[in-house]
N, CA, C, O and the ligand as a Tripos MOL2 file, in Angstrom:
@<TRIPOS>MOLECULE
protein
  261   259    66     0     0
PROTEIN
NO_CHARGES

@<TRIPOS>ATOM
      1 N         127.9100  106.7480  110.8740 N.3       1 MET1
      2 CA        126.5590  106.2680  111.1760 C.3       1 MET1
      3 C         126.1720  106.6860  112.5940 C.2       1 MET1
      4 O         126.8960  106.4200  113.5530 O.2       1 MET1
      5 N         125.0340  107.3370  112.7050 N.am      2 THR2
      6 CA        124.6010  107.8090  114.0120 C.3       2 THR2
      7 C         124.0470  106.6670  114.8400 C.2       2 THR2
      8 O         123.4170  105.7480  114.3180 O.2       2 THR2
      9 N         124.2880  106.7390  116.1150 N.am      3 THR3
     10 CA        123.7820  105.7180  117.0260 C.3       3 THR3
     11 C         122.4190  106.1470  117.5580 C.2       3 THR3
     12 O         122.2880  107.2390  118.1120 O.2       3 THR3
     13 N         121.4180  105.3110  117.3990 N.am      4 PRO4
     14 CA        120.0940  105.6840  117.9140 C.3       4 PRO4
     15 C         120.0910  105.8020  119.4230 C.2       4 PRO4
     16 O         120.7920  105.0500  120.1010 O.2       4 PRO4
     17 N         119.3210  106.7260  119.9610 N.am      5 PRO5
     18 CA        119.1820  106.8220  121.4110 C.3       5 PRO5
     19 C         118.4060  105.6100  121.9450 C.2       5 PRO5
     20 O         117.8750  104.8190  121.1650 O.2       5 PRO5
     21 N         118.3410  105.4680  123.2660 N.am      6 PRO6
     22 CA        117.5750  104.3510  123.8420 C.3       6 PRO6
     23 C         116.1250  104.3530  123.3580 C.2       6 PRO6
     24 O         115.5870  105.3990  122.9960 O.2       6 PRO6
     25 N         115.5030  103.1850  123.3540 N.am      7 LEU7
     26 CA        114.1360  103.0670  122.8500 C.3       7 LEU7
     27 C         113.1410  103.8560  123.6880 C.2       7 LEU7
     28 O         112.0250  104.1260  123.2460 O.2       7 LEU7
     29 N         113.5430  104.2190  124.8840 N.am      8 SER8
     30 CA        112.6610  105.0350  125.7240 C.3       8 SER8
     31 C         112.5780  106.4640  125.2200 C.2       8 SER8
     32 O         111.6780  107.2130  125.6000 O.2       8 SER8
     33 N         113.5270  106.8430  124.3550 N.am      9 GLU9
     34 CA        113.5060  108.1760  123.7630 C.3       9 GLU9
     35 C         112.6480  108.1590  122.5010 C.2       9 GLU9
     36 O         112.9050  107.3600  121.6000 O.2       9 GLU9
     37 N         111.6350  109.0230  122.4160 N.am     10 PRO10
     38 CA        110.8280  109.0630  121.2070 C.3      10 PRO10
     39 C         111.5940  109.6970  120.0510 C.2      10 PRO10
     40 O         112.5560  110.4360  120.2560 O.2      10 PRO10
     41 N         111.1550  109.3970  118.8470 N.am     11 ASP11
     42 CA        111.7200  110.0610  117.6800 C.3      11 ASP11
     43 C         111.4050  111.5530  117.7750 C.2      11 ASP11
     44 O         110.3170  111.9210  118.2200 O.2      11 ASP11
     45 N         112.3360  112.4190  117.3660 N.am     12 PRO12
     46 CA        112.0690  113.8620  117.4250 C.3      12 PRO12
     47 C         110.7720  114.2620  116.7430 C.2      12 PRO12
     48 O         110.1290  115.2260  117.1580 O.2      12 PRO12
     49 N         110.3850  113.5460  115.7180 N.am     13 SER13
     50 CA        109.1540  113.8840  115.0010 C.3      13 SER13
     51 C         107.9250  113.7040  115.8880 C.2      13 SER13
     52 O         106.9090  114.3730  115.6930 O.2      13 SER13
     53 N         108.0190  112.8010  116.8610 N.am     14 ALA14
     54 CA        106.8910  112.5550  117.7630 C.3      14 ALA14
     55 C         106.6740  113.7300  118.7110 C.2      14 ALA14
     56 O         105.5890  113.9060  119.2640 O.2      14 ALA14
     57 N         107.7170  114.5240  118.8880 N.am     15 LEU15
     58 CA        107.6410  115.6340  119.8330 C.3      15 LEU15
     59 C         107.0100  116.8800  119.2210 C.2      15 LEU15
     60 O         106.5520  117.7720  119.9340 O.2      15 LEU15
     61 N         106.9940  116.9270  117.8940 N.am     16 ILE16
     62 CA        106.5110  118.1390  117.2230 C.3      16 ILE16
     63 C         105.2080  117.9200  116.4880 C.2      16 ILE16
     64 O         104.6590  118.8660  115.9230 O.2      16 ILE16
     65 N         104.6940  116.6980  116.4780 N.am     17 CYS17
     66 CA        103.4330  116.4330  115.8030 C.3      17 CYS17
     67 C         102.3290  116.2940  116.8420 C.2      17 CYS17
     68 O         102.6120  116.0620  118.0170 O.2      17 CYS17
     69 N         101.0510  116.4360  116.4150 N.am     18 PRO18
     70 CA         99.9390  116.2580  117.3610 C.3      18 PRO18
     71 C          99.9770  114.8750  118.0290 C.2      18 PRO18
     72 O         100.3480  113.8830  117.4030 O.2      18 PRO18
     73 N          99.5980  114.8300  119.2730 N.am     19 GLY19
     74 CA         99.6980  113.5960  120.0420 C.3      19 GLY19
     75 C          98.9150  112.4330  119.4570 C.2      19 GLY19
     76 O          99.2960  111.2740  119.6210 O.2      19 GLY19
     77 N          97.8060  112.7490  118.7650 N.am     20 ASP20
     78 CA         97.0040  111.6550  118.2170 C.3      20 ASP20
     79 C          97.6220  111.0690  116.9490 C.2      20 ASP20
     80 O          97.0800  110.1240  116.3770 O.2      20 ASP20
     81 N          98.7360  111.6140  116.5120 N.am     21 ARG21
     82 CA         99.4210  111.0680  115.3370 C.3      21 ARG21
     83 C         100.6630  110.2780  115.7260 C.2      21 ARG21
     84 O         101.3940  109.7770  114.8710 O.2      21 ARG21
     85 N         100.8840  110.1770  117.0190 N.am     22 VAL22
     86 CA        102.0410  109.4270  117.4940 C.3      22 VAL22
     87 C         101.6890  107.9420  117.5750 C.2      22 VAL22
     88 O         100.6350  107.5610  118.0840 O.2      22 VAL22
     89 N         102.5850  107.1290  117.0690 N.am     23 GLY23
     90 CA        102.4070  105.6850  117.1520 C.3      23 GLY23
     91 C         103.7650  105.0410  117.3480 C.2      23 GLY23
     92 O         104.7810  105.7320  117.4250 O.2      23 GLY23
     93 N         103.7830  103.7300  117.4270 N.am     24 LEU24
     94 CA        105.0450  103.0350  117.6550 C.3      24 LEU24
     95 C         105.7050  102.6610  116.3360 C.2      24 LEU24
     96 O         105.0420  102.2070  115.4030 O.2      24 LEU24
     97 N         107.0040  102.8550  116.2690 N.am     25 CYS25
     98 CA        107.7780  102.4870  115.0920 C.3      25 CYS25
     99 C         107.6000  101.0020  114.7950 C.2      25 CYS25
    100 O         107.6130  100.1630  115.6950 O.2      25 CYS25
    101 N         107.4360  100.7020  113.5090 N.am     26 ALA26
    102 CA        107.2530   99.3120  113.1170 C.3      26 ALA26
    103 C         108.5300   98.4880  113.3010 C.2      26 ALA26
    104 O         108.4930   97.2580  113.3310 O.2      26 ALA26
    105 N         109.6520   99.1890  113.4210 N.am     27 GLY27
    106 CA        110.9110   98.4780  113.5410 C.3      27 GLY27
    107 C         111.3410   98.2750  114.9790 C.2      27 GLY27
    108 O         111.5900   97.1480  115.4080 O.2      27 GLY27
    109 N         111.4270   99.3650  115.7220 N.am     28 CYS28
    110 CA        112.0190   99.2860  117.0610 C.3      28 CYS28
    111 C         111.0260   99.6180  118.1690 C.2      28 CYS28
    112 O         111.3680   99.5480  119.3490 O.2      28 CYS28
    113 N         109.7990   99.9790  117.7980 N.am     29 GLN29
    114 CA        108.7290  100.2160  118.7850 C.3      29 GLN29
    115 C         108.8720  101.5090  119.5580 C.2      29 GLN29
    116 O         108.1420  101.7280  120.5250 O.2      29 GLN29
    117 N         109.7910  102.3730  119.1570 N.am     30 ARG30
    118 CA        109.8510  103.6620  119.8430 C.3      30 ARG30
    119 C         108.7230  104.5430  119.3400 C.2      30 ARG30
    120 O         108.1760  104.2950  118.2650 O.2      30 ARG30
    121 N         108.3680  105.5630  120.0970 N.am     31 LYS31
    122 CA        107.3320  106.4840  119.6680 C.3      31 LYS31
    123 C         107.8410  107.3240  118.5040 C.2      31 LYS31
    124 O         108.9680  107.8190  118.5240 O.2      31 LYS31
    125 N         106.9960  107.4750  117.4950 N.am     32 THR32
    126 CA        107.3520  108.2800  116.3420 C.3      32 THR32
    127 C         106.0940  108.8880  115.7410 C.2      32 THR32
    128 O         104.9850  108.4680  116.0730 O.2      32 THR32
    129 N         106.2540  109.8720  114.8610 N.am     33 HIS33
    130 CA        105.1150  110.4510  114.1350 C.3      33 HIS33
    131 C         104.6990  109.4510  113.0750 C.2      33 HIS33
    132 O         105.2750  109.4080  111.9870 O.2      33 HIS33
    133 N         103.7040  108.6520  113.3930 N.am     34 ARG34
    134 CA        103.3620  107.5280  112.5380 C.3      34 ARG34
    135 C         102.1670  107.7980  111.6270 C.2      34 ARG34
    136 O         102.1280  107.3190  110.4940 O.2      34 ARG34
    137 N         101.2010  108.5600  112.1180 N.am     35 TYR35
    138 CA         99.9450  108.6950  111.3890 C.3      35 TYR35
    139 C          99.7800  110.0840  110.7990 C.2      35 TYR35
    140 O         100.4420  111.0380  111.2090 O.2      35 TYR35
    141 N          98.8800  110.1770  109.8230 N.am     36 GLY36
    142 CA         98.5370  111.4710  109.2650 C.3      36 GLY36
    143 C          99.5760  111.9910  108.2850 C.2      36 GLY36
    144 O         100.5200  111.2840  107.9350 O.2      36 GLY36
    145 N          99.3980  113.2260  107.8460 N.am     37 SER37
    146 CA        100.2920  113.8360  106.8730 C.3      37 SER37
    147 C         101.7150  113.9160  107.4000 C.2      37 SER37
    148 O         101.9540  114.4280  108.4940 O.2      37 SER37
    149 N         102.6510  113.4110  106.6210 N.am     38 GLY38
    150 CA        104.0530  113.4780  107.0180 C.3      38 GLY38
    151 C         104.4780  112.3580  107.9400 C.2      38 GLY38
    152 O         105.6470  112.2750  108.3170 O.2      38 GLY38
    153 N         103.5490  111.4970  108.3090 N.am     39 GLY39
    154 CA        103.8930  110.4080  109.2090 C.3      39 GLY39
    155 C         104.6320  109.2910  108.4980 C.2      39 GLY39
    156 O         104.6410  109.2170  107.2690 O.2      39 GLY39
    157 N         105.2420  108.4350  109.2750 N.am     40 SER40
    158 CA        105.9800  107.3070  108.7340 C.3      40 SER40
    159 C         105.8720  106.1400  109.7040 C.2      40 SER40
    160 O         105.9100  106.3430  110.9180 O.2      40 SER40
    161 N         105.7370  104.9120  109.1850 N.am     41 PRO41
    162 CA        105.6710  103.7520  110.0880 C.3      41 PRO41
    163 C         106.9960  103.4560  110.7650 C.2      41 PRO41
    164 O         107.0620  102.6580  111.7000 O.2      41 PRO41
    165 N         108.0590  104.1070  110.2870 N.am     42 LEU42
    166 CA        109.3750  103.8870  110.8740 C.3      42 LEU42
    167 C         109.9160  105.1770  111.4680 C.2      42 LEU42
    168 O         109.6920  106.2570  110.9200 O.2      42 LEU42
    169 N         110.6240  105.0720  112.5840 N.am     43 CYS43
    170 CA        111.2960  106.2410  113.1330 C.3      43 CYS43
    171 C         112.4780  106.6010  112.2400 C.2      43 CYS43
    172 O         112.8210  105.8470  111.3290 O.2      43 CYS43
    173 N         113.1010  107.7460  112.4970 N.am     44 GLN44
    174 CA        114.1520  108.1880  111.5850 C.3      44 GLN44
    175 C         115.3620  107.2680  111.5810 C.2      44 GLN44
    176 O         116.0860  107.1850  110.5890 O.2      44 GLN44
    177 N         115.5780  106.5740  112.7000 N.am     45 TRP45
    178 CA        116.7480  105.7020  112.7600 C.3      45 TRP45
    179 C         116.5130  104.3900  112.0120 C.2      45 TRP45
    180 O         117.4460  103.7910  111.4780 O.2      45 TRP45
    181 N         115.2410  103.9510  111.9830 N.am     46 CYS46
    182 CA        114.9260  102.7590  111.2040 C.3      46 CYS46
    183 C         114.7830  103.1240  109.7230 C.2      46 CYS46
    184 O         115.0540  102.3060  108.8440 O.2      46 CYS46
    185 N         114.3550  104.3630  109.4610 N.am     47 MET47
    186 CA        114.1640  104.7890  108.0850 C.3      47 MET47
    187 C         115.4850  105.0440  107.3710 C.2      47 MET47
    188 O         115.5890  104.8960  106.1530 O.2      47 MET47
    189 N         116.4770  105.4230  108.1410 N.am     48 GLU48
    190 CA        117.7520  105.8110  107.5460 C.3      48 GLU48
    191 C         118.3610  104.7330  106.6290 C.2      48 GLU48
    192 O         118.6750  105.0350  105.4780 O.2      48 GLU48
    193 N         118.5350  103.5110  107.0930 N.am     49 PRO49
    194 CA        119.1070  102.4820  106.2050 C.3      49 PRO49
    195 C         118.1880  102.1520  105.0350 C.2      49 PRO49
    196 O         118.6540  101.7450  103.9710 O.2      49 PRO49
    197 N         116.8780  102.3270  105.2330 N.am     50 VAL50
    198 CA        115.9260  102.0610  104.1500 C.3      50 VAL50
    199 C         116.1030  103.0860  103.0430 C.2      50 VAL50
    200 O         116.0850  102.7570  101.8560 O.2      50 VAL50
    201 N         116.2750  104.3460  103.4590 N.am     51 GLN51
    202 CA        116.4550  105.4040  102.4690 C.3      51 GLN51
    203 C         117.7760  105.2510  101.7320 C.2      51 GLN51
    204 O         117.8630  105.5350  100.5380 O.2      51 GLN51
    205 N         118.7960  104.8070  102.4380 N.am     52 GLU52
    206 CA        120.0750  104.5990  101.7810 C.3      52 GLU52
    207 C         119.9810  103.5040  100.7320 C.2      52 GLU52
    208 O         120.6590  103.5410   99.7060 O.2      52 GLU52
    209 N         119.1370  102.5430  101.0090 N.am     53 LYS53
    210 CA        119.0000  101.4140  100.1020 C.3      53 LYS53
    211 C         118.1330  101.7620   98.9040 C.2      53 LYS53
    212 O         118.4410  101.3790   97.7750 O.2      53 LYS53
    213 N         117.0440  102.4910   99.1490 N.am     54 TRP54
    214 CA        116.0540  102.7260   98.0990 C.3      54 TRP54
    215 C         116.0990  104.1300   97.5170 C.2      54 TRP54
    216 O         115.4520  104.4010   96.5060 O.2      54 TRP54
    217 N         116.8520  105.0210   98.1410 N.am     55 GLY55
    218 CA        116.9110  106.3840   97.6460 C.3      55 GLY55
    219 C         116.1290  107.3250   98.5330 C.2      55 GLY55
    220 O         115.1620  106.9320   99.1860 O.2      55 GLY55
    221 N         116.5590  108.5740   98.5480 N.am     56 ALA56
    222 CA        115.9650  109.5480   99.4460 C.3      56 ALA56
    223 C         114.5240  109.8700   99.1100 C.2      56 ALA56
    224 O         113.8020  110.4260   99.9360 O.2      56 ALA56
    225 N         114.0990  109.5260   97.9060 N.am     57 GLY57
    226 CA        112.7180  109.8240   97.5060 C.3      57 GLY57
    227 C         111.7070  108.9200   98.1750 C.2      57 GLY57
    228 O         110.5140  109.2200   98.1830 O.2      57 GLY57
    229 N         112.1650  107.8290   98.7310 N.am     58 VAL58
    230 CA        111.2510  106.8950   99.3650 C.3      58 VAL58
    231 C         110.7890  107.4390  100.7010 C.2      58 VAL58
    232 O         111.6030  107.6980  101.5870 O.2      58 VAL58
    233 N         109.5190  107.6070  100.8460 N.am     59 ARG59
    234 CA        108.9900  108.1200  102.0890 C.3      59 ARG59
    235 C         107.9400  107.1710  102.6520 C.2      59 ARG59
    236 O         107.8300  106.9880  103.8650 O.2      59 ARG59
    237 N         107.1970  106.5910  101.7790 N.am     60 TYR60
    238 CA        106.1840  105.6440  102.2100 C.3      60 TYR60
    239 C         106.4480  104.2860  101.5710 C.2      60 TYR60
    240 O         107.0020  104.1860  100.4760 O.2      60 TYR60
    241 N         106.0480  103.2750  102.2670 N.am     61 ILE61
    242 CA        106.1860  101.9180  101.7480 C.3      61 ILE61
    243 C         104.7760  101.3880  101.4840 C.2      61 ILE61
    244 O         103.8690  101.5770  102.2950 O.2      61 ILE61
    245 N         104.6090  100.7380  100.3690 N.am     62 SER62
    246 CA        103.3250  100.1230  100.0270 C.3      62 SER62
    247 C         102.1930  101.1370   99.9080 C.2      62 SER62
    248 O         101.1060  100.9240  100.4460 O.2      62 SER62
    249 N         102.4430  102.2200   99.2160 N.am     63 THR63
    250 CA        101.3540  103.1690   98.9830 C.3      63 THR63
    251 C         100.9030  103.1220   97.5300 C.2      63 THR63
    252 O          99.9870  103.8430   97.1350 O.2      63 THR63
    253 N         101.5440  102.2770   96.7410 N.am     64 ARG64
    254 CA        101.1150  102.1700   95.3480 C.3      64 ARG64
    255 C          99.8270  101.3850   95.2370 C.2      64 ARG64
    256 O          99.4920  100.5750   96.1010 O.2      64 ARG64
    257 N          99.1090  101.6420   94.1530 N.am     65 GLY65
    258 CA         97.8990  100.8700   93.8920 C.3      65 GLY65
    259 C          96.7560  101.6580   94.3180 C.2      65 GLY65
    260 O          95.6160  101.2090   94.1950 O.2      65 GLY65
    261 ZN        112.4800  102.5770  114.7930 Zn       66 ZN66
@<TRIPOS>BOND
     1     1     2 1
     2     2     3 1
     3     3     4 2
     4     3     5 am
     5     5     6 1
     6     6     7 1
     7     7     8 2
     8     7     9 am
     9     9    10 1
    10    10    11 1
    11    11    12 2
    12    11    13 am
    13    13    14 1
    14    14    15 1
    15    15    16 2
    16    15    17 am
    17    17    18 1
    18    18    19 1
    19    19    20 2
    20    19    21 am
    21    21    22 1
    22    22    23 1
    23    23    24 2
    24    23    25 am
    25    25    26 1
    26    26    27 1
    27    27    28 2
    28    27    29 am
    29    29    30 1
    30    30    31 1
    31    31    32 2
    32    31    33 am
    33    33    34 1
    34    34    35 1
    35    35    36 2
    36    35    37 am
    37    37    38 1
    38    38    39 1
    39    39    40 2
    40    39    41 am
    41    41    42 1
    42    42    43 1
    43    43    44 2
    44    43    45 am
    45    45    46 1
    46    46    47 1
    47    47    48 2
    48    47    49 am
    49    49    50 1
    50    50    51 1
    51    51    52 2
    52    51    53 am
    53    53    54 1
    54    54    55 1
    55    55    56 2
    56    55    57 am
    57    57    58 1
    58    58    59 1
    59    59    60 2
    60    59    61 am
    61    61    62 1
    62    62    63 1
    63    63    64 2
    64    63    65 am
    65    65    66 1
    66    66    67 1
    67    67    68 2
    68    67    69 am
    69    69    70 1
    70    70    71 1
    71    71    72 2
    72    71    73 am
    73    73    74 1
    74    74    75 1
    75    75    76 2
    76    75    77 am
    77    77    78 1
    78    78    79 1
    79    79    80 2
    80    79    81 am
    81    81    82 1
    82    82    83 1
    83    83    84 2
    84    83    85 am
    85    85    86 1
    86    86    87 1
    87    87    88 2
    88    87    89 am
    89    89    90 1
    90    90    91 1
    91    91    92 2
    92    91    93 am
    93    93    94 1
    94    94    95 1
    95    95    96 2
    96    95    97 am
    97    97    98 1
    98    98    99 1
    99    99   100 2
   100    99   101 am
   101   101   102 1
   102   102   103 1
   103   103   104 2
   104   103   105 am
   105   105   106 1
   106   106   107 1
   107   107   108 2
   108   107   109 am
   109   109   110 1
   110   110   111 1
   111   111   112 2
   112   111   113 am
   113   113   114 1
   114   114   115 1
   115   115   116 2
   116   115   117 am
   117   117   118 1
   118   118   119 1
   119   119   120 2
   120   119   121 am
   121   121   122 1
   122   122   123 1
   123   123   124 2
   124   123   125 am
   125   125   126 1
   126   126   127 1
   127   127   128 2
   128   127   129 am
   129   129   130 1
   130   130   131 1
   131   131   132 2
   132   131   133 am
   133   133   134 1
   134   134   135 1
   135   135   136 2
   136   135   137 am
   137   137   138 1
   138   138   139 1
   139   139   140 2
   140   139   141 am
   141   141   142 1
   142   142   143 1
   143   143   144 2
   144   143   145 am
   145   145   146 1
   146   146   147 1
   147   147   148 2
   148   147   149 am
   149   149   150 1
   150   150   151 1
   151   151   152 2
   152   151   153 am
   153   153   154 1
   154   154   155 1
   155   155   156 2
   156   155   157 am
   157   157   158 1
   158   158   159 1
   159   159   160 2
   160   159   161 am
   161   161   162 1
   162   162   163 1
   163   163   164 2
   164   163   165 am
   165   165   166 1
   166   166   167 1
   167   167   168 2
   168   167   169 am
   169   169   170 1
   170   170   171 1
   171   171   172 2
   172   171   173 am
   173   173   174 1
   174   174   175 1
   175   175   176 2
   176   175   177 am
   177   177   178 1
   178   178   179 1
   179   179   180 2
   180   179   181 am
   181   181   182 1
   182   182   183 1
   183   183   184 2
   184   183   185 am
   185   185   186 1
   186   186   187 1
   187   187   188 2
   188   187   189 am
   189   189   190 1
   190   190   191 1
   191   191   192 2
   192   191   193 am
   193   193   194 1
   194   194   195 1
   195   195   196 2
   196   195   197 am
   197   197   198 1
   198   198   199 1
   199   199   200 2
   200   199   201 am
   201   201   202 1
   202   202   203 1
   203   203   204 2
   204   203   205 am
   205   205   206 1
   206   206   207 1
   207   207   208 2
   208   207   209 am
   209   209   210 1
   210   210   211 1
   211   211   212 2
   212   211   213 am
   213   213   214 1
   214   214   215 1
   215   215   216 2
   216   215   217 am
   217   217   218 1
   218   218   219 1
   219   219   220 2
   220   219   221 am
   221   221   222 1
   222   222   223 1
   223   223   224 2
   224   223   225 am
   225   225   226 1
   226   226   227 1
   227   227   228 2
   228   227   229 am
   229   229   230 1
   230   230   231 1
   231   231   232 2
   232   231   233 am
   233   233   234 1
   234   234   235 1
   235   235   236 2
   236   235   237 am
   237   237   238 1
   238   238   239 1
   239   239   240 2
   240   239   241 am
   241   241   242 1
   242   242   243 1
   243   243   244 2
   244   243   245 am
   245   245   246 1
   246   246   247 1
   247   247   248 2
   248   247   249 am
   249   249   250 1
   250   250   251 1
   251   251   252 2
   252   251   253 am
   253   253   254 1
   254   254   255 1
   255   255   256 2
   256   255   257 am
   257   257   258 1
   258   258   259 1
   259   259   260 2
@<TRIPOS>SUBSTRUCTURE
     1 MET1         2 RESIDUE 1 A MET
     2 THR2         6 RESIDUE 1 A THR
     3 THR3        10 RESIDUE 1 A THR
     4 PRO4        14 RESIDUE 1 A PRO
     5 PRO5        18 RESIDUE 1 A PRO
     6 PRO6        22 RESIDUE 1 A PRO
     7 LEU7        26 RESIDUE 1 A LEU
     8 SER8        30 RESIDUE 1 A SER
     9 GLU9        34 RESIDUE 1 A GLU
    10 PRO10       38 RESIDUE 1 A PRO
    11 ASP11       42 RESIDUE 1 A ASP
    12 PRO12       46 RESIDUE 1 A PRO
    13 SER13       50 RESIDUE 1 A SER
    14 ALA14       54 RESIDUE 1 A ALA
    15 LEU15       58 RESIDUE 1 A LEU
    16 ILE16       62 RESIDUE 1 A ILE
    17 CYS17       66 RESIDUE 1 A CYS
    18 PRO18       70 RESIDUE 1 A PRO
    19 GLY19       74 RESIDUE 1 A GLY
    20 ASP20       78 RESIDUE 1 A ASP
    21 ARG21       82 RESIDUE 1 A ARG
    22 VAL22       86 RESIDUE 1 A VAL
    23 GLY23       90 RESIDUE 1 A GLY
    24 LEU24       94 RESIDUE 1 A LEU
    25 CYS25       98 RESIDUE 1 A CYS
    26 ALA26      102 RESIDUE 1 A ALA
    27 GLY27      106 RESIDUE 1 A GLY
    28 CYS28      110 RESIDUE 1 A CYS
    29 GLN29      114 RESIDUE 1 A GLN
    30 ARG30      118 RESIDUE 1 A ARG
    31 LYS31      122 RESIDUE 1 A LYS
    32 THR32      126 RESIDUE 1 A THR
    33 HIS33      130 RESIDUE 1 A HIS
    34 ARG34      134 RESIDUE 1 A ARG
    35 TYR35      138 RESIDUE 1 A TYR
    36 GLY36      142 RESIDUE 1 A GLY
    37 SER37      146 RESIDUE 1 A SER
    38 GLY38      150 RESIDUE 1 A GLY
    39 GLY39      154 RESIDUE 1 A GLY
    40 SER40      158 RESIDUE 1 A SER
    41 PRO41      162 RESIDUE 1 A PRO
    42 LEU42      166 RESIDUE 1 A LEU
    43 CYS43      170 RESIDUE 1 A CYS
    44 GLN44      174 RESIDUE 1 A GLN
    45 TRP45      178 RESIDUE 1 A TRP
    46 CYS46      182 RESIDUE 1 A CYS
    47 MET47      186 RESIDUE 1 A MET
    48 GLU48      190 RESIDUE 1 A GLU
    49 PRO49      194 RESIDUE 1 A PRO
    50 VAL50      198 RESIDUE 1 A VAL
    51 GLN51      202 RESIDUE 1 A GLN
    52 GLU52      206 RESIDUE 1 A GLU
    53 LYS53      210 RESIDUE 1 A LYS
    54 TRP54      214 RESIDUE 1 A TRP
    55 GLY55      218 RESIDUE 1 A GLY
    56 ALA56      222 RESIDUE 1 A ALA
    57 GLY57      226 RESIDUE 1 A GLY
    58 VAL58      230 RESIDUE 1 A VAL
    59 ARG59      234 RESIDUE 1 A ARG
    60 TYR60      238 RESIDUE 1 A TYR
    61 ILE61      242 RESIDUE 1 A ILE
    62 SER62      246 RESIDUE 1 A SER
    63 THR63      250 RESIDUE 1 A THR
    64 ARG64      254 RESIDUE 1 A ARG
    65 GLY65      258 RESIDUE 1 A GLY
    66 ZN66       261 GROUP 0 **** ****
């Protein structure tokens, strides 16, 4: 299991996406690619245990309906 870097370190996805799509992770509040296409409300370190639990196909939460 990888150890997340300090919360002052943004998620790598935040570094490669447009600045206006960066938001705070819903779990740990670090900067992550949150909005727009390919965004996620969770950073990769918060998403990791979620994906292990629900399967790798899970990318968005509560998008049904
Ligand atoms: Zn997080």
